[in-house]
MOPAC internal coordinates of N, CA, C and O (Angstrom, degrees):
PM7 1SCF
backbone

  N    0.0000 0     0.00 0     0.00 0    0    0    0
  C    1.4642 1     0.00 0     0.00 0    1    0    0
  C    1.5329 1   107.31 1     0.00 0    2    1    0
  O    1.2310 1   121.33 1   -48.66 1    3    2    1
  N    1.2862 1   115.06 1   131.34 1    3    2    1
  C    1.4918 1   118.76 1  -176.11 1    5    3    2
  C    1.5310 1   112.72 1   -85.22 1    6    5    3
  O    1.2310 1   121.19 1   -17.30 1    7    6    5
  N    1.3017 1   115.32 1   162.70 1    7    6    5
  C    1.4618 1   121.45 1  -173.20 1    9    7    6
  C    1.5650 1   111.75 1   -65.07 1   10    9    7
  O    1.2310 1   120.57 1   147.98 1   11   10    9
  N    1.3013 1   116.52 1   -32.02 1   11   10    9
  C    1.4650 1   117.55 1   179.31 1   13   11   10
  C    1.4951 1   111.55 1   -68.55 1   14   13   11
  O    1.2310 1   119.47 1   142.76 1   15   14   13
  N    1.3425 1   118.62 1   -37.24 1   15   14   13
  C    1.4708 1   122.17 1   178.88 1   17   15   14
  C    1.5474 1   109.77 1   -66.82 1   18   17   15
  O    1.2310 1   120.84 1   139.04 1   19   18   17
  N    1.3572 1   115.99 1   -40.96 1   19   18   17
  C    1.4631 1   119.02 1   178.64 1   21   19   18
  C    1.4757 1   110.44 1   -65.62 1   22   21   19
  O    1.2310 1   119.57 1   139.03 1   23   22   21
  N    1.3209 1   118.42 1   -40.97 1   23   22   21
  C    1.4611 1   122.60 1   177.15 1   25   23   22
  C    1.5284 1   112.33 1   -61.76 1   26   25   23
  O    1.2310 1   120.25 1   141.36 1   27   26   25
  N    1.3136 1   117.13 1   -38.64 1   27   26   25
  C    1.4596 1   121.77 1   178.03 1   29   27   26
  C    1.5563 1   111.29 1   -66.61 1   30   29   27
  O    1.2310 1   121.16 1   138.10 1   31   30   29
  N    1.2958 1   115.39 1   -41.90 1   31   30   29
  C    1.4591 1   119.43 1   178.20 1   33   31   30
  C    1.5102 1   110.19 1   -64.60 1   34   33   31
  O    1.2310 1   120.55 1   135.46 1   35   34   33
  N    1.3054 1   116.55 1   -44.54 1   35   34   33
  C    1.5059 1   121.27 1   179.08 1   37   35   34
  C    1.5011 1   110.00 1   -59.67 1   38   37   35
  O    1.2310 1   119.75 1   139.02 1   39   38   37
  N    1.3605 1   118.09 1   -40.98 1   39   38   37
  C    1.4375 1   123.16 1  -178.32 1   41   39   38
  C    1.5412 1   109.45 1   -66.22 1   42   41   39
  O    1.2310 1   121.10 1   137.86 1   43   42   41
  N    1.3278 1   115.51 1   -42.14 1   43   42   41
  C    1.4713 1   120.66 1   177.10 1   45   43   42
  C    1.5110 1   111.83 1   -59.18 1   46   45   43
  O    1.2310 1   121.33 1   133.63 1   47   46   45
  N    1.3066 1   115.06 1   -46.37 1   47   46   45
  C    1.4872 1   121.06 1  -179.87 1   49   47   46
  C    1.5332 1   109.26 1   -62.94 1   50   49   47
  O    1.2310 1   121.06 1   131.19 1   51   50   49
  N    1.3265 1   115.58 1   -48.81 1   51   50   49
  C    1.4596 1   118.82 1   178.03 1   53   51   50
  C    1.5240 1   113.82 1   -59.23 1   54   53   51
  O    1.2310 1   120.79 1   139.42 1   55   54   53
  N    1.3387 1   116.10 1   -40.58 1   55   54   53
  C    1.4814 1   118.53 1   178.54 1   57   55   54
  C    1.5033 1   112.59 1   -67.05 1   58   57   55
  O    1.2310 1   119.51 1   153.81 1   59   58   57
  N    1.3169 1   118.54 1   -26.19 1   59   58   57
  C    1.4773 1   121.91 1  -176.88 1   61   59   58
  C    1.5479 1   110.76 1   -83.09 1   62   61   59
  O    1.2310 1   119.43 1   166.10 1   63   62   61
  N    1.3315 1   118.70 1   -13.90 1   63   62   61
  C    1.4891 1   119.96 1   177.50 1   65   63   62
  C    1.5038 1   110.69 1   -75.79 1   66   65   63
  O    1.2310 1   120.04 1   -51.78 1   67   66   65
  N    1.3314 1   117.52 1   128.22 1   67   66   65
  C    1.4575 1   119.37 1   179.58 1   69   67   66
  C    1.5429 1   112.16 1   -62.38 1   70   69   67
  O    1.2310 1   121.51 1   -31.17 1   71   70   69
  N    1.3372 1   114.72 1   148.83 1   71   70   69
  C    1.4347 1   119.88 1  -174.83 1   73   71   70
  C    1.5208 1   112.66 1   -57.43 1   74   73   71
  O    1.2310 1   120.78 1   140.52 1   75   74   73
  N    1.3231 1   116.11 1   -39.48 1   75   74   73
  C    1.4642 1   120.12 1  -179.67 1   77   75   74
  C    1.5378 1   111.28 1   -61.00 1   78   77   75
  O    1.2310 1   120.12 1   143.25 1   79   78   77
  N    1.3076 1   117.37 1   -36.75 1   79   78   77
  C    1.4605 1   121.12 1   178.48 1   81   79   78
  C    1.5447 1   110.14 1   -69.24 1   82   81   79
  O    1.2310 1   120.60 1   142.85 1   83   82   81
  N    1.3297 1   116.46 1   -37.15 1   83   82   81
  C    1.4942 1   120.45 1   177.66 1   85   83   82
  C    1.5010 1   110.27 1   -63.53 1   86   85   83
  O    1.2310 1   121.21 1   135.79 1   87   86   85
  N    1.3195 1   115.28 1   -44.21 1   87   86   85
  C    1.4927 1   120.50 1   178.37 1   89   87   86
  C    1.5166 1   109.93 1   -61.26 1   90   89   87
  O    1.2310 1   120.61 1   131.07 1   91   90   89
  N    1.3390 1   116.44 1   -48.93 1   91   90   89
  C    1.4489 1   122.13 1   177.72 1   93   91   90
  C    1.5211 1   112.55 1   -55.43 1   94   93   91
  O    1.2310 1   121.09 1   135.87 1   95   94   93
  N    1.3016 1   115.53 1   -44.13 1   95   94   93
  C    1.5188 1   120.15 1   179.44 1   97   95   94
  C    1.4694 1   109.72 1   -63.83 1   98   97   95
  O    1.2310 1   120.46 1   137.24 1   99   98   97
  N    1.3383 1   116.72 1   -42.76 1   99   98   97
  C    1.4776 1   121.22 1  -179.36 1  101   99   98
  C    1.4949 1   112.22 1   -63.12 1  102  101   99
  O    1.2310 1   120.42 1   136.38 1  103  102  101
  N    1.3688 1   116.79 1   -43.62 1  103  102  101
  C    1.4420 1   120.12 1   179.61 1  105  103  102
  C    1.5370 1   112.75 1   -68.42 1  106  105  103
  O    1.2310 1   121.55 1   144.52 1  107  106  105
  N    1.3381 1   114.65 1   -35.48 1  107  106  105
  C    1.4876 1   119.87 1   176.58 1  109  107  106
  C    1.5176 1   111.01 1   -65.66 1  110  109  107
  O    1.2310 1   120.52 1   141.08 1  111  110  109
  N    1.3162 1   116.60 1   -38.92 1  111  110  109
  C    1.4394 1   120.08 1  -179.76 1  113  111  110
  C    1.5196 1   110.13 1   -67.26 1  114  113  111
  O    1.2310 1   120.11 1   139.26 1  115  114  113
  N    1.3449 1   117.39 1   -40.74 1  115  114  113
  C    1.4652 1   121.73 1   174.51 1  117  115  114
  C    1.5133 1   111.20 1   -59.60 1  118  117  115
  O    1.2310 1   120.41 1   134.25 1  119  118  117
  N    1.3369 1   116.83 1   -45.75 1  119  118  117
  C    1.4485 1   120.09 1  -178.23 1  121  119  118
  C    1.5238 1   112.48 1   -65.82 1  122  121  119
  O    1.2310 1   120.66 1   138.05 1  123  122  121
  N    1.3086 1   116.34 1   -41.95 1  123  122  121
  C    1.4696 1   120.18 1   177.30 1  125  123  122
  C    1.4960 1   111.06 1   -61.77 1  126  125  123
  O    1.2310 1   119.92 1   137.67 1  127  126  125
  N    1.3503 1   117.76 1   -42.33 1  127  126  125
  C    1.4432 1   121.79 1   179.25 1  129  127  126
  C    1.5674 1   110.12 1   -62.36 1  130  129  127
  O    1.2310 1   121.59 1   136.88 1  131  130  129
  N    1.2883 1   114.55 1   -43.12 1  131  130  129
  C    1.4715 1   121.28 1   178.48 1  133  131  130
  C    1.5382 1   111.16 1   -60.98 1  134  133  131
  O    1.2310 1   119.70 1   133.66 1  135  134  133
  N    1.3191 1   118.18 1   -46.34 1  135  134  133
  C    1.4524 1   123.66 1   179.80 1  137  135  134
  C    1.5177 1   109.79 1   -63.13 1  138  137  135
  O    1.2310 1   120.15 1   135.67 1  139  138  137
  N    1.3525 1   117.32 1   -44.33 1  139  138  137
  C    1.4306 1   121.42 1  -178.68 1  141  139  138
  C    1.5648 1   110.58 1   -64.23 1  142  141  139
  O    1.2310 1   121.21 1   138.73 1  143  142  141
  N    1.2942 1   115.29 1   -41.27 1  143  142  141
  C    1.4746 1   119.67 1  -179.83 1  145  143  142
  C    1.5625 1   109.47 1   -63.22 1  146  145  143
  O    1.2310 1   121.35 1   135.92 1  147  146  145
  N    1.3577 1   115.02 1   -44.08 1  147  146  145
  C    1.4320 1   118.88 1   177.74 1  149  147  146
  C    1.5238 1   114.11 1   -60.29 1  150  149  147
  O    1.2310 1   120.66 1   135.86 1  151  150  149
  N    1.3168 1   116.34 1   -44.14 1  151  150  149
  C    1.4312 1   122.00 1   179.49 1  153  151  150
  C    1.5083 1   112.60 1   -68.70 1  154  153  151
  O    1.2310 1   120.76 1   139.84 1  155  154  153
  N    1.3240 1   116.16 1   -40.16 1  155  154  153
  C    1.4684 1   119.22 1   179.05 1  157  155  154
  C    1.4734 1   111.91 1   -67.64 1  158  157  155
  O    1.2310 1   119.69 1   147.70 1  159  158  157
  N    1.3014 1   118.20 1   -32.30 1  159  158  157
  C    1.4729 1   121.09 1   178.07 1  161  159  158
  C    1.5067 1   112.82 1   -67.71 1  162  161  159
  O    1.2310 1   119.97 1   159.73 1  163  162  161
  N    1.2966 1   117.66 1   -20.27 1  163  162  161
  C    1.4498 1   122.71 1   175.63 1  165  163  162
  C    1.4959 1   113.92 1   -79.71 1  166  165  163
  O    1.2310 1   120.05 1   159.94 1  167  166  165
  N    1.3009 1   117.52 1   -20.06 1  167  166  165
  C    1.4454 1   120.73 1  -178.77 1  169  167  166
  C    1.5357 1   111.41 1   -76.48 1  170  169  167
  O    1.2310 1   121.95 1   -30.93 1  171  170  169
  N    1.2739 1   113.87 1   149.07 1  171  170  169
  C    1.4687 1   121.45 1   179.05 1  173  171  170
  C    1.5361 1   108.78 1   -91.72 1  174  173  171
  O    1.2310 1   121.75 1   -96.32 1  175  174  173
  N    1.3409 1   114.26 1    83.68 1  175  174  173
  C    1.4466 1   119.53 1  -175.85 1  177  175  174
  C    1.5349 1   110.14 1  -123.09 1  178  177  175
  O    1.2310 1   121.11 1   -19.65 1  179  178  177
  N    1.3414 1   115.48 1   160.35 1  179  178  177
  C    1.4766 1   120.24 1   176.82 1  181  179  178
  C    1.5609 1   106.46 1  -124.56 1  182  181  179
  O    1.2310 1   121.78 1   -18.91 1  183  182  181
  N    1.3112 1   114.20 1   161.09 1  183  182  181
  C    1.4273 1   120.33 1   176.66 1  185  183  182
  C    1.5189 1   109.39 1   -74.05 1  186  185  183
  O    1.2310 1   122.05 1   -18.95 1  187  186  185
  N    1.3491 1   113.67 1   161.05 1  187  186  185
  C    1.4651 1   118.61 1   178.89 1  189  187  186
  C    1.5194 1   110.27 1   -59.30 1  190  189  187
  O    1.2310 1   121.33 1   140.69 1  191  190  189
  N    1.3737 1   115.06 1   -39.31 1  191  190  189
  C    1.4832 1   121.18 1  -179.48 1  193  191  190
  C    1.5359 1   108.48 1   -61.02 1  194  193  191
  O    1.2310 1   119.87 1   132.60 1  195  194  193
  N    1.3384 1   117.85 1   -47.40 1  195  194  193
  C    1.4774 1   119.71 1  -178.59 1  197  195  194
  C    1.5302 1   109.92 1   -63.94 1  198  197  195
  O    1.2310 1   120.33 1   143.83 1  199  198  197
  N    1.2952 1   116.97 1   -36.17 1  199  198  197
  C    1.4644 1   121.46 1   179.13 1  201  199  198
  C    1.5323 1   110.20 1   -63.61 1  202  201  199
  O    1.2310 1   120.63 1   133.02 1  203  202  201
  N    1.3246 1   116.41 1   -46.98 1  203  202  201
  C    1.4841 1   122.80 1   178.07 1  205  203  202
  C    1.4955 1   111.07 1   -58.44 1  206  205  203
  O    1.2310 1   120.16 1   137.45 1  207  206  205
  N    1.3324 1   117.29 1   -42.55 1  207  206  205
  C    1.4614 1   120.38 1   179.20 1  209  207  206
  C    1.5092 1   112.53 1   -64.43 1  210  209  207
  O    1.2310 1   120.90 1   136.72 1  211  210  209
  N    1.3298 1   115.89 1   -43.28 1  211  210  209
  C    1.4995 1   121.81 1   176.90 1  213  211  210
  C    1.5429 1   110.09 1   -61.23 1  214  213  211
  O    1.2310 1   121.31 1   139.54 1  215  214  213
  N    1.3086 1   115.10 1   -40.46 1  215  214  213
  C    1.4263 1   119.91 1  -177.57 1  217  215  214
  C    1.5508 1   110.04 1   -65.29 1  218  217  215
  O    1.2310 1   120.46 1   136.40 1  219  218  217
  N    1.3296 1   116.73 1   -43.60 1  219  218  217
  C    1.4264 1   121.10 1   176.00 1  221  219  218
  C    1.5192 1   112.79 1   -61.06 1  222  221  219
  O    1.2310 1   121.58 1   137.63 1  223  222  221
  N    1.2858 1   114.58 1   -42.37 1  223  222  221
  C    1.4874 1   122.53 1   179.03 1  225  223  222
  C    1.5512 1   107.45 1   -60.14 1  226  225  223
  O    1.2310 1   120.47 1   131.30 1  227  226  225
  N    1.2783 1   116.71 1   -48.70 1  227  226  225
  C    1.4564 1   122.01 1  -179.29 1  229  227  226
  C    1.5322 1   111.32 1   -61.37 1  230  229  227
  O    1.2310 1   120.30 1   141.01 1  231  230  229
  N    1.3178 1   117.03 1   -38.99 1  231  230  229
  C    1.4556 1   120.27 1   179.24 1  233  231  230
  C    1.5692 1   109.28 1   -64.57 1  234  233  231
  O    1.2310 1   120.71 1   135.33 1  235  234  233
  N    1.3294 1   116.26 1   -44.67 1  235  234  233
  C    1.4494 1   118.31 1   178.87 1  237  235  234
  C    1.5131 1   112.66 1   -63.09 1  238  237  235
  O    1.2310 1   120.70 1   140.02 1  239  238  237
  N    1.3508 1   116.26 1   -39.98 1  239  238  237
  C    1.4576 1   120.51 1   177.54 1  241  239  238
  C    1.5144 1   111.18 1   -62.46 1  242  241  239
  O    1.2310 1   120.92 1   137.65 1  243  242  241
  N    1.3284 1   115.84 1   -42.35 1  243  242  241
  C    1.4456 1   120.26 1   179.40 1  245  243  242
  C    1.5232 1   111.51 1   -62.85 1  246  245  243
  O    1.2310 1   119.60 1   140.68 1  247  246  245
  N    1.3359 1   118.38 1   -39.32 1  247  246  245
  C    1.4343 1   122.04 1   177.85 1  249  247  246
  C    1.5229 1   110.08 1   -67.39 1  250  249  247
  O    1.2310 1   120.11 1   141.37 1  251  250  249
  N    1.3264 1   117.40 1   -38.63 1  251  250  249
  C    1.4407 1   120.53 1   178.53 1  253  251  250
  C    1.5408 1   111.87 1   -66.46 1  254  253  251
  O    1.2310 1   120.24 1   140.61 1  255  254  253
  N    1.3264 1   117.15 1   -39.39 1  255  254  253
  C    1.4849 1   120.81 1   176.34 1  257  255  254
  C    1.5143 1   110.03 1   -62.73 1  258  257  255
  O    1.2310 1   120.40 1   136.54 1  259  258  257
  N    1.3202 1   116.85 1   -43.46 1  259  258  257
  C    1.4629 1   120.18 1   177.04 1  261  259  258
  C    1.5429 1   112.82 1   -59.91 1  262  261  259
  O    1.2310 1   120.45 1   139.72 1  263  262  261
  N    1.3110 1   116.75 1   -40.28 1  263  262  261
  C    1.4441 1   120.95 1   176.37 1  265  263  262
  C    1.4868 1   111.52 1   -63.70 1  266  265  263
  O    1.2310 1   120.12 1   136.35 1  267  266  265
  N    1.3363 1   117.37 1   -43.65 1  267  266  265
  C    1.4315 1   121.11 1  -179.41 1  269  267  266
  C    1.5427 1   111.36 1   -67.98 1  270  269  267
  O    1.2310 1   120.69 1   142.87 1  271  270  269
  N    1.3199 1   116.28 1   -37.13 1  271  270  269
  C    1.4427 1   118.15 1   175.20 1  273  271  270
  C    1.5400 1   112.60 1   -61.57 1  274  273  271
  O    1.2310 1   120.35 1   139.22 1  275  274  273
  N    1.3097 1   116.94 1   -40.78 1  275  274  273
  C    1.4860 1   121.56 1   175.46 1  277  275  274
  C    1.4996 1   110.08 1   -61.52 1  278  277  275
  O    1.2310 1   119.69 1   138.46 1  279  278  277
  N    1.3268 1   118.19 1   -41.54 1  279  278  277
  C    1.4574 1   121.04 1  -178.95 1  281  279  278
  C    1.5475 1   109.42 1   -66.03 1  282  281  279
  O    1.2310 1   120.39 1   138.56 1  283  282  281
  N    1.3190 1   116.86 1   -41.44 1  283  282  281
  C    1.4851 1   121.42 1  -177.48 1  285  283  282
  C    1.5474 1   105.56 1   -65.53 1  286  285  283
  O    1.2310 1   120.30 1   134.23 1  287  286  285
  N    1.3365 1   117.03 1   -45.77 1  287  286  285
  C    1.4460 1   121.91 1   179.06 1  289  287  286
  C    1.5348 1   112.17 1   -57.61 1  290  289  287
  O    1.2310 1   119.54 1   135.98 1  291  290  289
  N    1.3358 1   118.48 1   -44.02 1  291  290  289
  C    1.4360 1   125.72 1   179.35 1  293  291  290
  C    1.5099 1   109.06 1   -62.98 1  294  293  291
  O    1.2310 1   121.08 1   136.79 1  295  294  293
  N    1.3473 1   115.54 1   -43.21 1  295  294  293
  C    1.4894 1   118.79 1  -178.08 1  297  295  294
  C    1.5139 1   109.92 1   -66.51 1  298  297  295
  O    1.2310 1   119.57 1   142.74 1  299  298  297
  N    1.3331 1   118.43 1   -37.26 1  299  298  297
  C    1.4456 1   123.02 1   179.16 1  301  299  298
  C    1.4994 1   110.73 1   -66.37 1  302  301  299
  O    1.2310 1   120.44 1   139.32 1  303  302  301
  N    1.3448 1   116.76 1   -40.68 1  303  302  301
  C    1.4530 1   120.31 1   178.15 1  305  303  302
  C    1.5266 1   110.74 1   -67.88 1  306  305  303
  O    1.2310 1   119.16 1   143.09 1  307  306  305
  N    1.2924 1   119.21 1   -36.91 1  307  306  305
  C    1.4518 1   123.03 1   177.83 1  309  307  306
  C    1.5681 1   111.17 1   -65.77 1  310  309  307
  O    1.2310 1   121.51 1   143.58 1  311  310  309
  N    1.3403 1   114.72 1   -36.42 1  311  310  309
  C    1.4546 1   121.95 1  -178.12 1  313  311  310
  C    1.5317 1   109.50 1   -71.25 1  314  313  311
  O    1.2310 1   121.17 1   143.10 1  315  314  313
  N    1.3279 1   115.36 1   -36.90 1  315  314  313
  C    1.4731 1   121.58 1  -177.23 1  317  315  314
  C    1.5640 1   110.89 1   -75.40 1  318  317  315
  O    1.2310 1   120.27 1   162.83 1  319  318  317
  N    1.3344 1   117.09 1   -17.17 1  319  318  317
  C    1.4599 1   119.83 1  -176.01 1  321  319  318
  C    1.4616 1   111.37 1   -74.06 1  322  321  319
  O    1.2310 1   120.10 1   180.00 1  323  322  321

């Protein structure tokens, strides 16, 4: 089935829906969006960018801890010699 035929069928269906139903659907869509936005704003979430930054920070900290552990281990070996 080609895109033009699908578009024609969708237009026919849309044209057959009474105006009152279209208005109701539009207002319901707005209300649902509003409720979703309110609920999402209550969640403790971060943006993908903030997450990436924190992930990079954590990686650098992990590397630093590994370096410090090696230094401590070397110091302990020197002390034991």
